[in-house]
Every structure is written in C-alpha cells, then in structure tokens.
C-alpha positions as CSV (number, residue, x, y, z in Angstrom):
1,M,-14.5,-30.1,5.7
2,G,-11.0,-29.0,6.6
3,G,-11.3,-30.3,10.2
4,G,-14.1,-28.0,11.4
5,P,-16.5,-30.2,13.3
6,P,-20.0,-30.1,11.8
7,P,-22.6,-28.9,12.3
8,Y,-21.3,-25.3,12.4
9,P,-22.3,-23.4,15.5
10,A,-24.8,-20.6,15.6
11,P,-23.4,-17.0,16.1
12,G,-22.6,-16.4,19.8
13,S,-22.2,-20.1,20.6
14,T,-19.1,-22.2,21.2
15,V,-18.1,-25.5,19.5
16,E,-18.1,-28.9,21.0
17,D,-15.2,-31.2,20.2
18,G,-16.5,-34.7,19.9
19,G,-18.8,-34.5,23.0
20,G,-16.0,-33.1,25.1
21,P,-15.9,-29.6,26.7
22,E,-16.9,-26.7,24.6
23,R,-14.2,-24.7,22.9
24,P,-14.2,-21.2,21.4
25,F,-15.1,-20.7,17.7
26,R,-11.9,-20.8,15.7
27,I,-11.0,-18.3,13.0
28,V,-7.9,-18.0,10.8
29,A,-7.3,-14.7,9.0
30,V,-4.9,-13.2,6.5
31,T,-4.2,-9.4,6.2
32,S,-2.3,-7.8,3.3
33,C,-2.1,-4.3,2.0
34,P,-0.4,-2.8,-1.1
35,T,2.8,-1.8,0.7
36,G,2.8,-4.5,3.2
37,I,3.6,-2.2,6.1
38,A,1.1,-0.3,8.1
39,H,-2.4,-1.5,7.2
40,T,-1.3,-5.1,7.2
41,Y,-0.3,-5.1,10.9
42,M,-3.0,-2.7,12.0
43,A,-5.7,-4.9,10.6
44,A,-4.1,-7.9,12.2
45,E,-4.1,-6.3,15.7
46,S,-7.6,-5.0,15.2
47,L,-8.9,-8.5,14.4
48,E,-7.0,-10.0,17.3
49,N,-8.5,-7.5,19.7
50,A,-12.0,-8.0,18.4
51,G,-11.5,-11.8,18.6
52,R,-10.6,-11.6,22.3
53,A,-13.5,-9.3,23.0
54,A,-15.9,-11.8,21.3
55,G,-14.4,-14.9,22.9
56,V,-13.2,-16.2,19.6
57,D,-9.9,-18.0,19.0
58,L,-8.5,-16.0,16.2
59,V,-5.0,-16.4,14.5
60,V,-3.7,-14.0,11.9
61,E,-1.2,-14.5,9.1
62,T,0.3,-11.1,8.1
63,Q,1.4,-11.1,4.5
64,G,3.6,-8.1,4.7
65,S,6.5,-6.6,2.8
66,A,9.1,-8.6,4.8
67,G,7.5,-11.9,3.7
68,F,5.1,-14.0,5.8
69,T,5.1,-17.0,8.1
70,R,2.6,-19.5,6.9
71,L,-0.1,-20.6,9.4
72,D,0.4,-24.2,10.6
73,P,-1.7,-26.4,8.3
74,A,-3.2,-28.0,11.5
75,V,-4.4,-24.6,12.7
76,I,-6.1,-24.0,9.3
77,A,-7.6,-27.5,9.3
78,A,-9.1,-27.0,12.8
79,A,-10.5,-23.5,11.9
80,D,-14.3,-23.0,11.8
81,G,-14.0,-20.0,9.5
82,V,-11.7,-17.7,7.5
83,I,-11.3,-13.9,7.2
84,L,-9.3,-12.6,4.2
85,A,-8.7,-8.9,4.6
86,H,-6.6,-7.8,1.7
87,D,-6.1,-5.2,-1.0
88,V,-3.7,-7.3,-3.0
89,A,-3.9,-11.0,-3.9
90,V,-3.7,-13.4,-1.0
91,R,-0.7,-15.7,-1.5
92,E,-1.4,-19.5,-1.4
93,K,-5.1,-18.9,-1.1
94,G,-6.0,-22.5,-1.8
95,R,-5.0,-23.4,1.7
96,F,-8.2,-22.0,3.0
97,A,-10.6,-23.7,0.5
98,G,-13.6,-25.5,1.9
99,K,-14.1,-23.1,4.8
100,P,-16.8,-20.5,5.6
101,T,-14.9,-17.4,4.3
102,V,-15.4,-13.6,4.5
103,D,-13.3,-11.9,1.8
104,T,-13.0,-8.1,2.1
105,G,-10.6,-5.1,2.0
106,V,-7.9,-4.6,4.6
107,K,-9.5,-1.4,5.9
108,A,-12.7,-3.2,6.8
109,A,-10.6,-5.3,9.3
110,I,-9.4,-2.1,10.9
111,N,-12.7,-0.3,11.0
112,R,-15.2,-3.0,11.7
113,P,-13.5,-6.2,12.8
114,G,-16.4,-7.2,15.0
115,E,-18.7,-7.2,12.1
116,L,-16.4,-9.5,10.1
117,I,-16.2,-12.0,12.9
118,G,-20.0,-11.9,13.1
119,E,-20.3,-12.5,9.3
120,V,-18.0,-15.5,9.3
121,R,-19.9,-17.0,12.2
122,D,-23.2,-16.4,10.3
123,K,-21.8,-18.2,7.3
124,A,-20.6,-21.1,9.4
125,A,-24.1,-21.4,10.9
126,R,-25.6,-21.5,7.4
127,G,-23.0,-24.0,6.2
128,E,-21.7,-21.7,3.5
129,V,-18.1,-22.7,2.4
130,T,-15.8,-21.9,-0.5
131,S,-15.2,-24.5,-3.1
132,A,-12.7,-27.1,-2.0
133,S,-10.4,-26.5,-5.0
134,P,-6.8,-27.5,-4.7
135,G,-5.5,-24.0,-5.3
136,A,-6.2,-20.5,-6.3
137,T,-6.9,-19.8,-10.0
138,P,-5.4,-16.8,-11.7
139,V,-8.8,-15.0,-11.5
140,E,-8.9,-15.6,-7.7
141,R,-5.4,-14.0,-7.4
142,G,-6.7,-10.8,-9.0
143,G,-10.1,-10.6,-7.5
144,E,-13.1,-12.7,-6.6
145,S,-15.5,-13.7,-9.3
146,G,-18.2,-11.5,-7.9
147,E,-16.1,-8.4,-7.8
148,G,-16.6,-5.7,-10.4
149,Y,-13.9,-5.0,-13.1
150,G,-12.9,-1.8,-11.4
151,T,-12.2,-3.6,-8.1
152,K,-10.2,-6.2,-9.9
153,L,-8.2,-3.6,-11.8
154,R,-7.4,-1.8,-8.6
155,K,-6.1,-5.0,-7.0
156,W,-4.0,-5.7,-10.1
157,L,-2.4,-2.3,-10.1
158,M,-1.8,-2.4,-6.3
159,S,-0.1,-5.7,-6.7
160,G,2.4,-4.0,-9.1
161,V,2.8,-1.0,-6.8
162,S,3.4,-3.1,-3.7
163,Y,6.4,-4.8,-5.3
164,M,7.7,-1.6,-6.8
165,V,7.7,0.5,-3.6
166,P,10.8,-1.1,-2.0
167,F,12.8,-0.4,-5.2
168,V,11.6,3.2,-5.1
169,A,12.7,3.6,-1.5
170,A,16.0,1.9,-1.9
171,G,17.0,3.5,-5.2
172,G,15.6,7.0,-4.3
173,L,17.4,7.2,-1.0
174,L,20.7,6.0,-2.4
175,I,20.6,8.5,-5.2
176,A,19.6,11.3,-2.8
177,L,22.5,10.3,-0.5
178,G,24.9,10.4,-3.5
179,F,23.8,13.9,-4.3
180,A,24.1,15.0,-0.6
181,I,27.6,13.7,-0.3
182,G,29.0,14.4,-3.8
183,G,27.0,17.4,-5.0
184,Y,24.7,17.7,-8.0
185,E,27.5,16.9,-10.5
186,I,27.9,13.4,-9.1
187,N,25.6,12.1,-11.9
188,K,28.5,12.9,-14.3
189,A,31.0,10.9,-12.4
190,P,32.7,7.9,-14.3
191,S,31.7,4.4,-13.4
192,V,33.1,3.2,-10.1
193,M,34.3,0.1,-12.0
194,D,36.8,2.4,-13.7
195,H,37.5,4.8,-11.0
196,F,37.1,4.3,-7.2
197,V,39.3,5.7,-4.5
198,W,38.6,4.4,-1.1
199,T,39.6,7.6,0.7
200,Q,37.6,10.0,-1.5
201,A,34.1,11.0,-0.5
202,D,33.2,11.6,-4.1
203,S,34.0,8.0,-5.0
204,W,31.6,6.8,-2.3
205,A,29.0,9.3,-3.4
206,A,29.3,8.0,-7.0
207,L,29.0,4.5,-5.7
208,L,25.8,5.3,-3.9
209,F,24.4,7.2,-6.9
210,Q,25.2,4.4,-9.3
211,I,23.7,1.7,-7.1
212,G,20.6,3.8,-6.7
213,G,20.4,4.2,-10.5
214,V,20.5,0.4,-10.9
215,A,17.7,-0.1,-8.4
216,F,15.6,2.6,-10.1
217,A,16.1,0.8,-13.5
218,F,14.0,-2.1,-12.1
219,L,10.9,0.1,-11.3
220,V,9.0,-0.1,-14.5
221,P,9.8,-3.8,-15.2
222,V,8.9,-4.8,-11.6
223,L,5.7,-2.7,-11.9
224,A,4.7,-4.4,-15.1
225,G,5.8,-7.8,-14.1
226,Y,3.8,-7.9,-10.9
227,I,0.7,-6.3,-12.4
228,A,0.7,-9.3,-14.8
229,Y,1.4,-11.6,-11.8
230,G,-1.6,-10.3,-10.0
231,M,-3.7,-11.1,-13.0
232,A,-2.3,-14.4,-14.2
233,D,0.0,-15.7,-11.5
234,R,3.5,-16.8,-12.3
235,P,3.0,-17.2,-16.1
236,G,2.5,-13.5,-16.2
237,L,6.0,-12.6,-14.9
238,V,8.0,-13.2,-18.1
239,P,5.9,-11.1,-20.5
240,G,5.4,-8.5,-17.8
241,F,9.1,-8.0,-17.2
242,V,9.8,-8.1,-20.9
243,G,7.1,-5.5,-21.6
244,G,8.3,-3.3,-18.8
245,S,11.8,-3.4,-20.1
246,I,10.6,-2.5,-23.5
247,A,8.7,0.4,-22.0
248,L,12.0,1.8,-20.7
249,T,13.7,1.2,-24.1
250,I,11.1,3.2,-26.0
251,N,10.9,5.9,-23.4
252,A,7.3,5.0,-22.5
253,G,8.1,5.2,-18.8
254,F,5.6,4.7,-16.1
255,L,2.6,4.7,-18.3
256,G,4.2,2.2,-20.6
257,G,4.8,-0.1,-17.6
258,L,1.2,0.1,-16.6
259,A,0.1,-0.8,-20.1
260,A,2.6,-3.6,-20.5
261,G,1.5,-5.2,-17.2
262,L,-2.1,-5.2,-18.1
263,I,-1.5,-6.4,-21.6
264,S,0.8,-9.2,-20.4
265,G,-1.8,-10.5,-17.9
266,A,-4.5,-10.4,-20.5
267,V,-2.4,-12.2,-23.1
268,V,-1.5,-15.0,-20.6
269,L,-5.1,-15.4,-19.5
270,A,-6.2,-15.6,-23.2
271,I,-3.6,-18.3,-23.9
272,Q,-4.7,-20.3,-20.8
273,R,-8.2,-20.4,-22.2
274,V,-7.2,-22.2,-25.4
275,P,-7.9,-26.0,-25.2
276,I,-4.6,-27.9,-25.1
277,P,-4.0,-31.6,-25.6
278,K,-2.9,-33.4,-22.4
279,S,0.4,-34.3,-24.0
280,L,1.4,-30.6,-24.2
281,R,0.2,-29.4,-20.8
282,G,3.5,-30.2,-19.2
283,I,5.4,-27.8,-21.3
284,M,2.8,-25.0,-21.4
285,P,4.0,-23.0,-18.3
286,V,7.7,-23.5,-19.0
287,V,8.0,-23.1,-22.8
288,V,4.8,-22.3,-24.6
289,I,3.2,-19.6,-22.5
290,P,6.5,-17.6,-21.9
291,L,7.4,-17.9,-25.6
292,I,4.1,-16.8,-27.1
293,S,3.2,-14.2,-24.5
294,A,6.6,-12.5,-24.6
295,A,6.5,-12.4,-28.4
296,V,3.0,-10.9,-28.5
297,V,3.6,-8.4,-25.8
298,G,6.9,-7.4,-27.4
299,F,5.3,-6.9,-30.8
300,L,2.5,-4.8,-29.3
301,M,4.9,-2.6,-27.2
302,F,7.4,-2.1,-30.0
303,V,5.1,-1.7,-33.0
304,V,1.5,-1.0,-32.1
305,I,1.1,1.0,-28.8
306,G,4.6,1.9,-27.8
307,K,4.9,5.2,-29.7
308,P,1.5,6.6,-28.6
309,I,2.2,5.8,-25.0
310,A,5.7,7.3,-25.3
311,S,4.2,10.5,-26.7
312,A,1.7,10.6,-23.9
313,Q,4.4,10.2,-21.3
314,S,6.4,12.9,-23.0
315,G,3.4,15.2,-23.0
316,M,2.8,14.7,-19.3
317,T,6.4,15.4,-18.5
318,D,6.3,18.6,-20.6
319,W,3.1,19.6,-18.8
320,L,4.7,19.1,-15.4
321,N,7.8,21.0,-16.4
322,G,5.6,23.9,-17.5
323,L,3.7,24.2,-14.2
324,S,4.3,27.4,-12.4
325,G,2.5,29.9,-10.2
326,A,-1.1,29.2,-9.4
327,N,-1.2,26.0,-11.4
328,A,1.6,24.5,-9.4
329,V,-0.1,25.6,-6.1
330,L,-3.4,24.0,-7.2
331,L,-1.6,20.7,-8.1
332,G,0.1,20.7,-4.7
333,A,-3.3,21.2,-3.0
334,L,-4.9,18.4,-5.0
335,L,-2.1,16.0,-4.2
336,G,-2.3,17.0,-0.5
337,L,-6.0,16.2,-0.5
338,M,-5.4,12.8,-2.1
339,M,-2.6,11.9,0.3
340,C,-4.9,12.6,3.3
341,F,-8.1,11.1,1.9
342,D,-7.6,7.5,2.8
343,L,-4.3,7.5,4.8
344,G,-2.3,5.0,2.9
345,G,-5.2,3.5,0.9
346,P,-5.6,3.4,-2.9
347,V,-6.1,7.2,-3.4
348,N,-3.1,7.9,-1.3
349,K,-1.1,5.4,-3.3
350,V,-2.1,7.0,-6.6
351,A,-0.7,10.4,-5.5
352,Y,2.4,8.8,-4.1
353,T,3.1,6.7,-7.2
354,F,2.5,9.7,-9.4
355,A,5.2,11.5,-7.5
356,T,7.7,8.7,-7.4
357,A,7.3,8.0,-11.1
358,G,8.5,11.6,-11.8
359,I,11.8,11.2,-9.8
360,A,12.4,7.6,-10.9
361,V,15.1,8.7,-13.4
362,A,18.8,9.6,-12.9
363,S,18.1,13.3,-13.5
364,P,14.5,14.2,-12.5
365,S,13.1,17.6,-13.5
366,D,12.7,20.4,-11.1
367,S,8.9,20.1,-11.3
368,A,9.0,16.3,-10.5
369,M,11.1,17.0,-7.4
370,K,8.7,19.7,-6.2
371,I,5.8,17.3,-6.6
372,M,7.7,14.6,-4.6
373,A,8.3,17.2,-1.8
374,A,4.7,18.3,-1.7
375,V,3.4,14.7,-1.5
376,M,5.7,13.7,1.3
377,A,5.0,16.9,3.2
378,A,1.2,16.4,3.0
379,G,1.5,12.7,4.0
380,M,3.2,13.7,7.2
381,V,0.3,16.0,8.3
382,P,-2.5,13.6,9.5
383,P,-0.5,11.7,12.2
384,L,1.4,14.8,13.4
385,A,-1.9,16.7,13.6
386,M,-3.6,13.9,15.6
387,A,-0.5,13.7,17.9
388,L,-0.6,17.5,18.5
389,A,-4.4,17.4,19.1
390,T,-4.1,14.7,21.7
391,T,-1.3,16.8,23.4
392,V,-3.1,20.2,23.5
393,R,-6.7,18.9,24.0
394,G,-6.3,15.5,25.6
395,R,-9.7,15.6,27.2
396,L,-11.3,15.3,23.7
397,F,-9.7,11.9,23.3
398,N,-10.0,8.7,25.3
399,A,-7.0,7.0,27.0
400,A,-6.3,4.7,24.0
401,E,-6.2,7.6,21.6
402,R,-3.9,9.6,23.8
403,E,-1.5,6.7,23.8
404,N,-1.8,6.3,20.0
405,G,-1.0,10.0,19.8
406,K,2.4,9.4,21.4
407,A,3.3,6.9,18.6
408,A,1.8,9.2,16.0
409,W,4.6,11.7,16.6
410,V,7.2,9.2,15.3
411,L,5.0,7.8,12.5
412,G,4.2,11.3,11.2
413,A,7.8,12.4,11.3
414,S,8.7,9.3,9.4
415,F,6.1,9.9,6.7
416,I,3.8,7.1,7.6
417,S,0.4,8.5,7.1
418,E,-1.2,5.3,8.5
419,G,-0.4,6.6,12.0
420,A,-3.7,8.6,11.8
421,I,-5.8,5.5,11.0
422,P,-6.9,4.7,14.6
423,F,-8.3,8.3,14.9
424,A,-9.9,8.2,11.5
425,A,-11.5,4.8,12.2
426,A,-13.0,6.0,15.5
427,D,-14.2,9.4,14.2
428,P,-14.0,9.6,10.4
429,L,-16.4,12.5,9.8
430,R,-14.1,14.8,11.9
431,V,-10.6,13.4,11.4
432,I,-10.6,12.8,7.7
433,P,-11.9,16.3,6.5
434,S,-9.6,18.0,9.0
435,S,-6.6,16.0,7.7
436,M,-7.5,16.7,4.1
437,V,-7.7,20.5,4.7
438,G,-4.3,20.5,6.4
439,G,-2.8,18.3,3.7
440,A,-4.0,20.6,1.0
441,V,-2.5,23.6,2.8
442,T,0.8,21.9,3.2
443,G,0.9,20.7,-0.4
444,A,0.1,24.1,-1.8
445,L,2.6,25.9,0.4
446,S,5.3,23.4,-0.5
447,M,4.8,24.0,-4.2
448,A,4.6,27.7,-3.6
449,F,7.9,27.7,-1.7
450,G,9.6,25.7,-4.4
451,A,10.8,22.9,-2.1
452,T,12.3,20.0,-3.9
453,L,13.0,16.4,-2.9
454,R,15.0,13.6,-4.7
455,A,14.3,11.0,-2.0
456,P,10.9,9.2,-2.2
457,H,10.6,8.6,1.6
458,G,12.1,9.4,4.9
459,G,10.1,12.3,6.4
460,I,12.1,14.7,8.6
461,F,15.1,12.3,8.4
462,V,15.8,13.4,4.8
463,V,15.3,17.2,5.4
464,P,19.0,17.8,4.7
465,L,18.3,16.4,1.1
466,I,15.4,18.9,0.6
467,G,15.7,22.1,-1.4
468,N,14.5,25.1,0.7
469,P,14.3,22.9,3.9
470,L,13.3,25.7,6.3
471,L,10.3,26.8,4.2
472,Y,9.5,23.1,3.7
473,L,9.2,22.6,7.4
474,V,7.1,25.8,7.6
475,A,4.7,24.2,5.1
476,V,4.4,21.0,7.1
477,A,3.9,23.0,10.4
478,A,1.2,25.1,8.8
479,G,-0.8,22.1,7.6
480,V,-0.4,20.4,11.0
481,C,-1.7,23.5,12.8
482,V,-4.7,23.8,10.5
483,S,-5.6,20.1,10.8
484,T,-5.2,20.2,14.6
485,A,-7.3,23.3,15.0
486,L,-10.1,21.9,12.8
487,V,-10.2,18.5,14.5
488,I,-10.3,20.2,18.0
489,V,-13.1,22.5,16.9
490,L,-15.1,19.7,15.3
491,K,-14.7,17.4,18.3
492,G,-15.5,20.3,20.7
493,L,-18.8,20.8,18.9
494,R,-20.0,17.3,19.3
495,K,-22.7,16.5,21.9
496,T,-21.2,13.4,23.3
497,A,-19.3,13.5,26.5
498,P,-15.5,13.8,26.5
499,G,-13.6,10.6,26.6
500,T,-16.0,8.7,24.3
501,A,-14.1,9.6,21.1
502,A,-13.2,6.0,20.2
503,Q,-16.5,4.6,18.9
504,G,-17.1,1.7,16.7
505,P,-19.5,1.6,13.8
506,G,-22.4,0.9,16.1
507,G,-21.7,3.8,18.3
508,G,-20.3,2.0,21.3
509,A,-16.7,1.8,22.5
510,D,-14.6,-0.1,19.9
511,P,-12.5,-2.6,21.7
512,S,-10.6,-3.3,18.5
513,S,-9.1,0.1,18.1
514,P,-5.4,-0.4,17.2
515,T,-3.1,0.0,20.2
516,P,0.2,1.7,20.4
517,G,1.9,-1.6,20.1
518,A,0.7,-1.8,16.5
519,K,2.1,1.6,15.8
520,Q,5.4,0.7,17.2
521,A,5.6,-2.4,15.1
522,V,4.8,-0.3,12.0
523,A,7.4,2.3,12.9
524,A,10.0,-0.5,13.2
C-alpha cells in the first residue's frame, strides 16, 4: 500500500527494507491553518523537532498563505504513516490515501507532536489505513466523516476567512495609506482615470485609496466563494462568488456573505447527490452545476433571505454606532479576551473577522474603527508580555523560552499573536489567563480612549494611521504590564524548580517546543 513495506512496525521499532539494514519509521505530514501564516509553520517545526527526538524520518508539507510545494510522490509512496494537522481543508488530500493516517487540528501538532507520532505508529502497527480512493471527496474537504457538524462548520467558515484575510490586509492598508497621505477628504477625489497628476501627493493618495477600495470589494464574494469551496470543492466557487456579489448588491454585507457561502455549498452538494446518466456526467461540472446552483442561490439571495439578512446587518451596524461609554468599554474587554484566548485560533479569528468586517467599506463608521483599534491592540499584548517577562524574570523561563522571548518582541509589535504560542503550549494554565486579562485591559482602555484605526493589520508600524496614537500606545503598554505581572506571579508560585518551564503534556521537557527560527520565519 503506497510503498510502505508490510508488515507495519510496532511502535518504537524501525523498519527493514527488503532484508537490508533497518531504516527509521517514515512519516509525511501536512500542516495548514486558517491564515496560513503562523500556526502552519510552528506546527511544522514542532513535528520536525519531535520526529528527530523520536528517531523518525519526518517530512512536512506546509500549505501556507504563500502556496505550497508538493511533497515528492516518491516520498509519499515510501512513507509508513501520515499526519494531517489542519484547521482548513487539506489540498490534494487524495495523495495520502491508503496510508495509516492521523487527522487532527493544527494546534495539536504544536502542543503534542510526540503523541501524534505515537498515534500514527500505533495505527501502522495495527494495519489501519485510509481508503485508497483516487481523490478527496467534497465532504473530505470540509471535514472527516466522523466529525461533528460544528467542527465541519468551523472548517468551512475558516476556509472562507483564510482566503479573505489577504484582501483585508492589502485593501485596508492601501486605504489607510491613502487617508494618511491625502487626508480624510480623499474619499471624495475623482477617479484617477479622469484626473491624475504625477507630481501631486493627492493624486497618489487617491490612487492608493481607490486601489484599496477595489481590493475591499472582493471581501464578501471571496468569503462566500471559498466557504462554498470548503464544502463542495471547485463546483462551489461559481454560486459562492455570485451569492457573495449579490450580498453586496442588496447591502447584506458580511452576514450575507456567510449565508451565501453556506447556501452555495449546500446547493452544490444537493445537486451532486442527484443520479445522473453517464452521458451527462461530462457536462455536469462545466455547465449544469454552475447554471443550476447560481440560479438557485441568486433566487434565494434576491427574493427569499436577502432582505432579512440586510435588515440584520443594518441593525448590527446601528447597534455598533450607538455604542458609547460603559457599553463600548465592555465590548472592548470582550474582544480583548477573545483575541488572547487561543492566540490566532478560531476564537481569535472570530473577533478579528468581526472587526475587519466593520471597516471593509470605503467610509467605515467611527465605532467600527474603534473596534478595529481595540482588536489589534489586544492581539499585540500576549507576545509582548511574554517577551517582557523573559527579560525581567528570565530565571522563570528555560533557555529556549528566553530565546523565543527575543523573537516575540518583533512578533508582538507586528500584531502576530501567535508569537506567544510556545509559552502557552508549555504552560497554558499560567500564560493564557494572564494574556486574557491583559488583553481585556487593553481592549477596554482602547475603546475608552476613543482610539480609531482604518488599517486591519500592521501593529506599531501603522501607529501614524491611528486616531489618538499616544493613548493607544498607553493602552497597549498597560495590558502588557498587567499580563507580564500576572505571569511572573503565577510562575513564581509554582513548586517546580526554575528553568523547567517548558514542559510537554506528560510533564517532561518538551523537545518539540518551537524554536526562534520558527518565529523568525513567521515574522518574515
């Protein structure tokens, strides 16, 4: 099966190649997270470190936001087992069919890589393999058959968000730069097609603003299209993009995009279950499925559910615009807690997506910009706090964590919350609560100070684009100090000796803790 020499070895053993010298157990792995940035590469390095410690030959394919380099088919064929650590659908999953496979979330590969290696070796010893199907079915793209509907739904939504985020970053930063250069009236500038003067800063500002506006116009269609793609593979793209565009047309906004994506995927899956004569199967993916699914989704969005969703979107916008005083502070604290709860995981992404949806228009409301500012500020707190803690109380951390702390300065300043993951993985009961408290403080203070932000990313590098920048930095500093103090106090109270902070799930030193090299790769 796939080149792995039967019988499969027992855990802890090596494999013999045709009576020759023993060789290490071979594993191929895939890591993939919603944004395709931090968790993807941290999980890869964690697995590689654990593989070296266990004497296993382990090769990882990182399916990140910059694309992915496919594993050599010969390497896959020779593998004795497969680890799929992902929060979005694995691309070209059928390549790994017929192998002992462990399928799990990406954070499991960061937190307990040794256990995953042990699981795949156990499966190989028992001869458990996946079905040798030629390729992944639509259901396999969205979730394994044994997963609950909630898990599948999360993966579908994260698929849409993962493709949407680059548009958010590019469009938001371009719009923010346009405002920074040309002032807040730049949104009233004529089209640069009609008026562009090479020597005028206002013309360049208008150009940046208008390019950013075009990028932002793709957000809802891309979100809807790739939610449907996560559910139904490529046939879901056409109705998904059509439904997302209709959501913009009827002012259903972000909520309309979510609904359009889910409906599109469901419609395509329903069509694919209808028995079709063999003579028509060739035209199904090219003509029949796009035609019928786009028509059905368009009808539902325009006539049936579009207006209620548009009303809900309008009501949410009015509610946000009406927030003030204590209500705004409480919302900031809640968003801060969410941003620091799982450090780039699904809860963090919900808060971030909620914030970016508010500014994904040419003229966002003041409340939406305050929410964006609070979310980014809170997301910077965990890595900065861990970096500060390793600086002022280095004896509470081992050598690897002190090195990770140096990289965390840059990651935190760049608004990459995942910079705190090595610390949270080693000591979650102290690091995560400390981070959440500091994040809540920062989020609440940012809202109370009325700081605003038009850019969806950038950390301290977009401070010139922030309203009330000095108070904004005060809010970030306050949260960092609170989290640092809490984690130092909690670590100081533990009974273990200093220098043993990095512990794996079993209590021993975790050789798979991500190293500074992973952080530097993420920062790049």
